[in-house]
N, C-alpha and C positions, 0 to 999 in steps of 0.2 A: 043872492051872491053866496057862493060856496065858501066854506071856511078852509083855510090851509091846514093840512094834516100836521099833527104835533110831532115834532122830532123827539123820538124816544130817548135820545142821548141827553136831552135837556130836562129830563124829569128831576124832580126835587130829590135830594139825598140828605141823610143825616138830619141837621137842624134846619133844613129849608134852603141850604145853599145849592147851587148848581154843580153838577159833576164837571170836571175839567174836560172830559171827552166832548162835551157840547159847548164849550166856551169859545170855540173858534169856528168859523165857517168851514164847511166840508172841504173847500178847495185848498185850505191851508194844511190839511193833515198829510203826513208823509205816507206814500204808498209803500207796500211791502217790498217792492223792487228797489226803491230808493234806500230803504233801511238796510236791505241786504248789501247794496252797493257800498254804503257808508261803512258797514261792518268790515267788509272785505278790504276796503281802502285802508281802514285803520290797522287791520292785521298786517298788511304789507308795509305800512309805515313803521310799525314796531319791528318787523323783521329786518327792514332796511337799517334801522338804528342798531340792532344787535350786530349786524355785519359791517357796520360803517368803519370800524377800526379807528374811531375818532379819539380813543384814549379815555372815554367815559367808562363808567362801570357798566356791567352787563347783568342780566337778570338771573343767570344761573351761577351758582356758587361752585367753588372748587370742591374736590372730593373731601368729605368729612363724615364722621360717624363713629361708630364703636371701634372700627378698625382702620388704622392709618398705616399703609404700607411703608410710607416714607419714614415714619418713626420706628417701625419694625426693622427696616434696613439699618438705620443708624444704631439701634440697640444690638444688632447682630454682628456688627463689624468685628469686634474682638474674636468672636467664635469663628467667623469666616476666615480671619487671618490665620488662626490656628489650624483650621480645616484644610485650607488651600495653599498655605505657605507661599512659595514663589509665584503661584498662579494669581496672587493678589498684586502683582507688580504693575500691571496695566489693566485698569478696571473701567468698564463703561456702565453707567447707571442709566436706565431708561424709566422715566416716570415723572409725575408731577413734583414740583419743588425739588428738582434734581440739583439745583444750585446748593442747597443745604447739604445734600448727601455728598456731592463732589467736594465741597469745602471740608467736610469731616474726613473724607478719605485722604485728601491731600495732606492732612496733619499726621497721617500714619507714616511710619518709617518705610522707606523704599517702596512707596506706592505712588503711581501716577493715576490720575483719574480724569474721566470725561463724562459728559452727561447729555442726554437727549430729552428735551422738555416738550411734551405734546401740547402744552398750553401756549396761548399768547402771553408774553410776559412784558407788556409795554410798561408796566409800573414796577419793574423789578428794582430792588435796592441797589446801592452802589457796588456792593460786593458781588452780586449776581451779574451786574452789567460788566464788571471787570472780567469775570470768567467768560462771558460771552465775547467780549472784545479780544480776549486771548485765544478764542477758538476752542476753549475747553468745554463750553456748553453750546448746544445748537437747539433751535426750535424746529421740530420736524414732525410731520404726520406719520405715525408709525404704521399706517396701513400700506405705505409705499416702501420702496427699497431704501434701506438705511444708507446714509451718505458716507459709507466707509468700505474699505477693501476687505476681502475675506481674511479672517484671523487677524484683524487689526488689534484685538485686545486679548489678553489672556483669559479674562473672566467678564461675563456680562451679567448684571443684576437688574431685574425688572420688578417694579412694584406699582400698584394702583393703576394698572394699565390693561392687562389681559382680561380682567373681569368685565370690562365694558365692551369687549369685542365679540361679535357673533362668530360662530365657527367659520363662516366665509372669510373673515379677515384673520382669524387665528391661523388658518391654514397658510396664510402668507407671512404673517408677522413673526410667529414663533420660529419657522425655519430661517428667517432673516436674522433673528437674534443668534441662532446657532451658527449661522454662516460667518458672522463677524467675530465669533468667540474661538479662541484657540484651545482652551482647556475646559470650557463648560459654561453652562447658563444656570443661574439661581433664580427661581421664580417665587415671589411672595404673592400669595393669593388668598382670598378670604374663604372661611368655612361656610357651607350652606346654612342659611338662616341668619347669618350675621348682617347687622345693619351697617351700611357702608357709605351710601351717598344719598343726598336728598336735595331738593330745590329749596334754597334758603335765602339768606340775605344777599345783597349785592356783593360781587367779588371783584377784586382788582386784577385777578388772574386771567380775565378774558373768558371767551366762550370755550367750554370744554370740547375737545376734539371728538368725543363720542356723540355729541349733538350733531356735528358736521357729518359723521359717518352715517347717521340715520336719516339725514335729509330734512332739516328743520323747515325748509321752504314748503314742504307739504303742509297744507292747512290742518289736516287731521293730526299730523305729527306735532304741530304747534300746540293743538289742544291737549295732546297727550304728553306734553313736555315732562311732567313729573314722572310719568311712567318710563319715559325714554332714558332718564338719567339714573335709573337704578342699576346697580351692578348685578351681574349674573353670577351668583356664587355656585360653583360646581364642586362636586364631591371628588374625593381622592380617586375613586374608581373611574370617574369620568375622565380625569386628567391622564390617568395611566393608559386608558384606551386611546385617548387622543395622541399621546406621545408615540405609542406603537403604530397608530394609523399613519402618522407623518414620517415615520422612520427614525425617531429619536430614542436613544437608549437612556434609561434612568441610571444615574451614577450612584450605585448602592454604596460603594466605598466612601465617596464624599458625603453621602447622607449619614452614614454611621459616624464618621469623624465629626461632622457638624453637631450631631446629637450629643456626642461625648463632650465636645468643647463647650457647647451651650450649657450643659449641666455643670461643668466646672466654673463657668462664668456666671452661673445663676441666672441665665437668660432663658425664659420660657416664652416661645413665640405665641402670639395671640392670633396666629393665622397658619395656613399651610405653607410649607417651604419645600419646594421641589428642586432637586439637583439633577440636571440632565447633561449628557455629554454633547460636545459639539460634533459637527459633521467632519469626517476624516476623508 
């Protein structure tokens, strides 16, 4: 009578115990195809949760890091008032946490303010909800046409937004900002090399719009989520070439006035600030 061959997976290991690989009959082991199926199913379940809009927290945080455009805008308001004068009478701010910027602008004398928030703000505080109910703040995807008529505002201020857009979307978004502005656009953007965004703790502000732009439903994009959420810090020369390419003129007079006013106000920007004229 012949002996049955020894299963190599059941060889003794360590102190004489059996390896787990041979602890179960071969029929109970998962096939590579089944494992792959389960992994893909889990990935789609996670993505479904991210996009469920159920009010729970999401895995990608809002913008944070060494440079916060929102804080820069708030600190620059006195200098902007001195630089633009009457052009600050009707202001649109575009960027994350626009409720805080709009609230601060509304406290300024002879200033009306509106905001476009590119994030979901399901868990906004009562003050922000009040601005939304009044129609002063809207949630809108900035890669599409802005929900305003041409020259609806005297000045448009944008922060924490353009650094996350590829040139493909910048070619659409920046002209839109200039379209709705009567007197100009002020752009707050990071310096090359600055740390600005990272994947961190859970956020109540919902999924960032820049994840939507890049297509998170792509499995590869999901694996590279941390890379996707990094801002693209561009140099001054890059922006100057871009403005020229899309037909926007830099407002040198406003730039000089802003620098002088910022110096008097002891405000030193921790970012690049560009002043461009609107389309005429």
